[in-house]
C-alpha positions as CSV (number, residue, x, y, z in Angstrom):
1,M,-1.1,-19.5,13.3
2,A,-0.5,-15.7,13.1
3,I,-0.4,-13.2,15.9
4,D,-2.8,-10.3,15.6
5,Q,-1.0,-7.6,14.8
6,Q,-2.8,-5.0,17.2
7,E,-1.8,-7.7,19.8
8,L,1.9,-7.5,18.9
9,R,1.8,-3.7,18.9
10,R,0.1,-4.0,22.1
11,I,2.9,-6.0,23.2
12,M,6.0,-4.5,22.0
13,G,4.8,-1.5,23.8
14,H,6.0,-3.0,27.3
15,F,9.2,-2.1,26.1
16,A,9.7,1.5,26.9
17,T,11.8,3.6,24.9
18,G,12.9,7.4,23.6
19,V,11.3,9.7,21.5
20,A,12.7,10.6,18.5
21,V,12.1,13.2,15.4
22,I,14.0,11.8,12.2
23,T,14.5,14.7,9.9
24,T,15.5,14.8,6.2
25,K,15.2,17.0,3.2
26,D,14.1,16.8,-0.5
27,K,16.4,17.6,-3.2
28,D,15.1,20.5,-3.1
29,G,16.2,21.0,0.3
30,T,13.1,21.6,1.8
31,S,12.5,19.6,6.2
32,F,10.5,16.5,6.4
33,G,10.0,15.2,9.6
34,L,8.8,11.6,11.7
35,T,8.2,10.2,14.9
36,A,10.2,7.0,15.8
37,N,10.7,4.9,19.0
38,A,12.3,2.6,16.4
39,F,15.8,4.2,16.9
40,T,19.3,2.4,18.8
41,S,22.7,2.8,19.0
42,L,24.4,-0.2,16.2
43,S,28.1,0.1,16.6
44,L,30.7,2.4,18.1
45,D,33.7,1.8,15.6
46,P,32.1,2.4,12.7
47,P,29.8,5.0,14.6
48,L,26.5,4.0,13.6
49,V,22.3,4.4,14.2
50,L,19.9,2.4,12.6
51,V,16.1,3.8,12.6
52,C,13.1,2.0,11.1
53,I,11.1,4.2,8.5
54,D,7.6,3.0,7.3
55,K,7.6,2.9,3.6
56,T,3.8,4.7,3.5
57,V,4.8,7.8,4.7
58,Q,4.8,10.8,2.6
59,C,8.6,11.7,2.9
60,Y,10.4,8.3,2.8
61,P,11.4,8.9,-0.8
62,C,13.4,12.4,0.7
63,F,15.5,9.6,2.6
64,E,16.7,7.8,-0.4
65,E,16.9,11.2,-2.3
66,S,19.8,12.9,0.2
67,K,21.7,9.8,1.7
68,L,20.7,12.1,5.0
69,F,19.0,12.0,8.4
70,A,19.0,13.8,11.4
71,V,17.8,12.1,15.0
72,N,16.6,14.3,17.6
73,I,16.5,13.0,20.9
74,L,12.8,14.8,22.4
75,N,12.8,16.2,25.8
76,E,10.0,15.3,28.1
77,E,7.8,18.9,27.1
78,Q,7.9,18.2,24.0
79,E,4.6,15.7,23.4
80,E,3.2,17.9,21.1
81,I,6.1,18.0,19.2
82,S,6.1,14.5,18.8
83,R,2.7,13.9,18.4
84,R,2.8,16.4,15.4
85,F,5.4,15.0,13.4
86,A,3.1,11.4,14.0
87,T,0.6,13.6,12.4
88,K,-0.4,13.0,8.5
89,G,-1.1,16.0,5.7
90,I,0.1,18.6,8.5
91,E,2.2,21.0,8.1
92,K,5.7,20.1,11.0
93,F,7.7,22.7,11.1
94,A,5.1,25.4,11.8
95,G,5.7,27.6,14.4
96,L,8.6,25.5,15.8
97,K,11.3,26.7,16.5
98,W,14.3,25.1,14.5
99,R,17.8,25.8,12.8
100,T,19.3,23.9,9.6
101,S,22.8,22.2,10.2
102,E,25.7,22.2,7.7
103,R,24.0,19.6,6.5
104,G,20.8,21.0,5.4
105,L,19.4,19.5,8.2
106,A,16.5,20.1,10.2
107,L,17.4,20.4,14.1
108,L,14.9,21.1,16.7
109,E,15.4,23.8,19.4
110,G,15.5,21.7,22.9
111,A,16.1,18.2,21.9
112,V,17.9,16.7,24.6
113,A,20.8,15.4,21.6
114,H,21.0,15.7,17.8
115,I,22.6,12.8,15.5
116,E,23.6,14.0,12.2
117,C,23.8,10.8,9.9
118,K,24.6,9.5,6.2
119,I,22.5,6.7,5.3
120,V,25.3,3.3,4.2
121,Q,23.0,1.2,4.5
122,A,19.0,0.2,3.7
123,H,17.9,-3.1,4.6
124,E,13.9,-4.4,3.8
125,G,11.5,-5.1,7.7
126,G,8.2,-6.1,5.8
127,D,6.1,-2.9,6.0
128,H,9.7,-0.8,7.3
129,T,13.3,0.0,5.8
130,I,15.9,-0.2,8.4
131,M,17.9,2.9,7.2
132,V,21.8,2.3,9.1
133,G,23.6,5.6,9.2
134,E,26.9,6.7,9.9
135,V,27.4,9.2,12.0
136,L,28.8,12.2,11.1
137,S,28.0,14.6,14.0
138,A,26.7,14.4,17.8
139,W,25.8,16.2,20.2
140,A,23.5,16.3,23.6
141,D,22.7,19.7,25.9
142,G,20.0,17.6,28.1
143,D,19.3,15.3,30.2
144,R,14.8,15.2,30.4
145,P,13.8,12.5,27.5
146,L,10.1,12.1,26.5
147,L,9.5,8.5,27.1
148,F,6.9,5.8,25.6
149,F,5.2,3.4,27.3
150,K,2.4,1.2,26.5
151,G,0.7,4.0,24.1
152,K,1.3,6.4,26.7
153,Y,4.4,9.1,27.0
154,H,6.2,9.2,30.9
155,R,8.6,11.4,32.3
156,L,11.6,10.3,34.5
157,P,10.6,10.6,37.9
């Protein structure tokens, strides 16, 4: 008997994660993004990370078109930004402070870290695609990340 999806979601929520906004662009250079906590370091040599992208999100085709993404690891004061990028059908960048990197990717001001990647592999993963990105550049400038645990946002003590 398969496990109930809502029960699995509840159980998986017991794994504390950071929160990131993953950005990419379409063929015209327009920025898109989504909130993700299914992100992790994969390898140091070569430098690889992975992110799991829901196949139903509006910007899904942009990842395949651009072959690029940026990871914006959110700080503890950016809960509203996380919620915004998790909401469908709204203009996600309106009123936000962000800049465009040399690769044309949106980097959110105030994030504790940014990682720019080139997609080198994509793997089927049920209703998501696992995008493996080769790290092209990375920098960090903060130490108070936004955390997610049991369906709620948290902060370090």
